N, C-alpha and C positions, 0 to 999 in steps of 0.2 A: 335466362331468368326473365320472365315477362313482367310488365308493369303491374298487373293485378296481383301477382304473387308478392311483389314488394309492398303493394298497398295493403293487402290483407295482413302480411307479416307485421308491418308497422302498426296497424290497427290493433292487433292482438297484444302488442307490447304495452298499450295503454289500458288501464282499467276504466270501466264505465262507472260513473258515479251511481251510488245506490246499490251496487252489486257487491255484497260482502265477500262472496267467494272469489270473484275476480280481483277485488282489492287485496285479498290475502295472497293470491298468486303473484300479483304485482309487487307486494311487499317482500316476498321471498326473492323475487328477481332483483329488487332494489338492494336487498342485503347482499346478494351475490355480487352485484355490481360494486357495492362499497368494499366488499372483501377483496375483489380483484384490484381495485384502486389502491387500497392500503398495502396489499402485497407488492404491487408494482412500485409504488412510491418507496416502500421500505427497501426493496432490492436496489433501486437506483441510489438511494442515500448511502446504504451500507457499502456497496461496491465503490462509490465515489470516495467514501472515507478510507476504504482499504487502498484504493489507488493513491490517495493523498498520503497515507502512511508510507507506502512503498516509495513514492517520490521524495518525501521528506527524509526518510531514512537514508535513501541513496545520496541525497544532497549533503546531509550532515556527515555521513561517513566519508564522502569524497572531499569534503572541505578539510579533512585532516589526513585521510589516506590518499592513495594515488590510484590511477587507473591500472598500472602494471608495476610490479616490483621485480627487480633482478637481484638475487641474493647470492652471496658466497659464504662459505663456512671455513673458519670463523670470520674471515673478511673476504672482500672481492678483489681478486688479483687483476691488475691493469684496468681499473675502473674507467679511465678516460677512453681506452680503446673499445671497451664494451659499450660505453655511452655513444661513441661514434658509430659503432655497428648498429645500435638500436635506432639512431637517427636516420639511417639509410631507409628505414621503413617509411613510406610516405604518410602514414597515419600518426607517426610520433612527432609531436610538435615541441616537446620540451623534456629535459632530463634534469635530475638533481641527485647528488650523492647523499647518503645518509648513514648514520650509525644507530643501531637499535640495541638496547641492553636493559636488563632488569636492575633496579636499584631500590634502596631503602632511603627515604627522605626523613630527616629528623630535625625537629625544631623544639627545643626545650625538652619536655617529657613526652612529646607526641611523635610517633613514628608512623609512616605510611609507605606502603609499597607502591611503586609506579613504574611505568615504562619510560625509560630515558631515551630520548631521540636526539642525536646530533645532526644539525642541519647547517646549510649555508643559506642565510635568510634571503639573499638575492635570487638564488636558484629555487628555493622552496616556494617563493611567490609565483613561480611559473608552473608548478605542478599541483599546488593546493592553495586554497584561499584562507588559510588560518589567520593570515595577517589582517583580514577583514573582520575577524572576530575578537580582536584585542579590546579589552575593556579598560585596561590600565597599562601604561608603558607602551613600548614599541618592539616589534619583532626584530628590527635591525639593531637592537641593543646587544644582540648576541654577536660578539666579535672575538676573533682568536686571542686567547690569553686573558680575556676579561673575566672568565669563569662566572658569567652571568647565567641566570636560569629563568625561563618563562614557565609558569605553572597554569594548569587548569583552574578555573574558578573554585570548584568544589574542593580540589586538592589544597589550594591556598587557604580556603576557609577551614578545612580540617586541621591544617598545620598551624593555623592562627598567625599567618605571616602576611605582610604587605610589601609593596614595592620598596626596596631599600633594605629590607630585613635579610638575614642570612639563614640558609638551611644547609645542613650537612648531608652530603650524598655518600651513601655507603654502598659499595658494589660487591657482588659475590666473589670476584677475583681477589684472592687473598695475597698478602705479602708474607713471604717466608722469613721468619726471624729465629734467633736462637731460642726464643720462648715459644715458638710454634707458629702456626699460620694465623695471621691477623687480617681482618678485613681492611680494604682500602677505603680511606675516608678523605673527602675533599669538601671544603666549605665553598658554597656558591652564594652569590648575591641575587636576590629576586629583582629582576628588572622589568617584569611584565606579567600580566594575567590575561588569559583568553577564556572565552566562553562560547562554545559552538552550539550549546543547547542539547547535547547528547551526554548523558550522565557518565557513560563509560569513559569518554575522553576527558570530560571536565574534571573527573575525580581520579584519573589514573594516568595522565600523560604529562610529562615535563620535557621541555625543549632546551637544549644547550647548543653552543657552537660546535661545528663538526670537529675542528682541531682539538677543542677541549675534551670532547667525547673520546676521540682516538687516544689522547694521553691518559684519560681516566681508565679506559678499558685496555690500554697497552696494545693498540692495534696500529698496524702500519698503513692500512688502507681502510676505506669505508666498508661498512657491512654490505652495502648494495647501492643500487641506483634506482630511483623512482622515475616513472615515465608518465607523461600526460599525452592523451590522444585527441585527435580532432573529433572523434565520435566514441564516447565511452562504451557504447553497446558493441563496438567492434573489438573490445578488449580480449575476449576469448580467442578469436581467430588471429589477432595480432600476436598474442602471447604464444600461440602454437607456432607461428612463423618464426618468432625470435628464438624459441627453444631449439629449433632446427639449425638456426644460423649461429648460435652462440656455443661456446665450449660445453662439454658434458658436465663439468664440475660446478656449474651455476644452476640455480633454480629460478624459473620464471613463473610468477603467479600473478593472475589478474584479480581485479576487485571482486568479481563474482565468486572466486574461490576463497579469497581471504575472509569474506563475510557471508559465506554461503548460508550459514544457519539463519541469519536474520531474514534474508530474502526468501529462503525456502519456507520459513515459518509464516511470513506474510502471505506468500502464494497459496499455501495450504489452507490458511484461515479464510482467505478470499474464496477459495473453491468450496470449502465446507459451508460457509455462510450463503453462498450462491445456491447450493443444493437445498439447504434448510429453508431458505426464504422462497425458493421456487416451489417447494412442497406446500407452503402456505398459499401461494397463488393457485396451485393445483386444487387444494381443498375448496377455495372460493369458487374456482371455475366449475368444479363438479357439483357445487350447489345448484348450478344451472340445471343439472339433470333432474333434480327433484321438482324445481319450478316448472320445467318443461313437461315432465310426466303429468303433473297436476293440470297443466294447461291443456294437454292432449285429452285427458279424461273429461275436463270441463267443456271442451269444444267438440266432442264426438258428434253431436247433432249437426253442428256447422260443417264439420268435415264430411259427413254423410250427404248433406245438401250439395256441397261443392262437387262431390263425386257424382251425384245424380245429374248435375248440370254439365258434366263432361270433363271435370278436372281430372287429370292423370295423377297416379300415385306420386310421380316425381314432383308434380306441382305442389301437392300437399306437403311433401318432404321439404321442398324449398321454402315454403311459408314458415315452417317451424325452425328451419335452420336460420332464416333471416331474423326471426324473433330472438333466438338464443345468441346469434352472432352480434346483434345490436347491443345486447347486454355486455358482452365481452369488449366490444369496440369502445363503448362509452366509458366503461370502467377502466380500460387501459389508457384512454386519453386523459381521464381525470388523474389517474395514477402517475402518468408520465409528466404532466404539467406540474402536479404537486411535488413529485420527487425531484424534478429538475430545479424548481424554485428553492426547495429546501436544501438540496445539495450545493447550490451556488451560494447559499447564505449560512451554511453550517458554522463557519468561523465567526459569525455574528450572533447566531441563535444560541450556541452552546455557552459562550461567556455570559450572555444575558441570563440564561437559566442558572449558571453557577453563581452569579452575583445575586440573583433574586432569592434563591433557596440556600445560599451560603454553603455550597458543596463544591467539591473538586472531583471531576471525573477521572483525571489522570494525574496522579502524584508523581512529580519529576524524580523523586528518590526511588520510585519503584519502576516507572516506565521510562524507556529511552526517549520518548517524545511526550512532552507534557501538554501540548496543545492538540486539538482535534482538527487535523487538516482535511481538505476535501479537494478532489480533482475529478471533475466530471468528464467522462469519456463517452463520446457519441456512439462508438460501436457497442458499448455496454448498454446504453439506452435502447438502441435498435434491437439488440439481442433479447433484452427483457420484454420489450413490446411484442416482438414476434412470438416469443414463447407463450406469453399471456394470451395472445389472439389464437394461437394454435390450440392451446388447452381449452379455451372457450368454445372453439369450433368443434373439437373432438367431443366435448360434453353435450353438444346438441345432436349428435348423430343418432344415438339410440332412441331418444324421444321422437325425433323426426321420422326415423324408420318405423317406429311403432304407430305414429299417426298415419303414415302412408298405407299401413296394413289394416286400417279400420274398415270393417265390412258395413256398407251403407244400410243394408237391410237389418242387420243386428242393431245398429246404432239408432235407427228410427222406429224400431218395434215398439218401444214403450214411450215414445214422444207424443 
């Protein structure tokens, strides 16, 4: 690319004052530039928010769940030996036994279904950080024989109970009496309330001591063992290794399988939004075609003069490619800068809008995450910028090829 091609291309990008036709062509180019900038910025912000949702969802789930669970049915035989076998894997850093069971919690006239989990608080702190989400009471109040219970904040609110109140736990396992099968009931004392910020857990999870849960469900051993890894993204491969090393009568499940629907939904939404917003960028980019075609028509005489002075068709083509590419480059740069700034400040901008207009974008009773998180990923920004530049460059090819084919004699005939 020679200097004169670059100079002419840059000159054609600017409209001359007093030339209405040139001003109109530059106005269309400006609109195309603005469209590319808005599309790029929207893509960056949306993908950053989707990344934030994915990360926030993962963190909140894993604050209650674990990286890997080893289950038995109805209980896990020899849990200590299985935990010892699991710890032989170099990626397993902690284990904790647990009991899971369905229960009905009752307080006064209010009944709520919940997942009842029996834990050892000291071990649970090694595999999950639910203890960091206690809003009232302490997790270590769950001791053997105390029959204390820790409730999710929404569950406690629905039952209308506070720390120190009693709730009746009703389990599906019935007691056979001469009068027939009766449900098992046990009164527990509320000793704490946690809030992880995820409605599913805050409204449907209750924690009790492991020994109390085993007595309640008439189990001799825990339901399973929960594991924590040094890298949660290795969970699928570590789970596969443990499944081969452990007995066939146990089930090994990692967090990506236990909550696959959540992460699959976020991934699909991210992919769909990327495609939709890329189409918006494509529409803006291909507006360059109309601006370039009009510019070629307007500059036919100039093109003919350049050709008669010895300019090759490839030089003419380069001039108009430079003109169109410049529109794409400037639009992409503006969009990247604006999108990055907005993505980095979403958590400030959105609350300001909600407070100003008295609206709430995400109701916590409807959505798992009530805040709008954002996590900017550099690879996403680079990918979006490259796509926008490629689309803008492709949009310049046809008008530039058409300019290169202008016949000087025909163009100058009526000049």
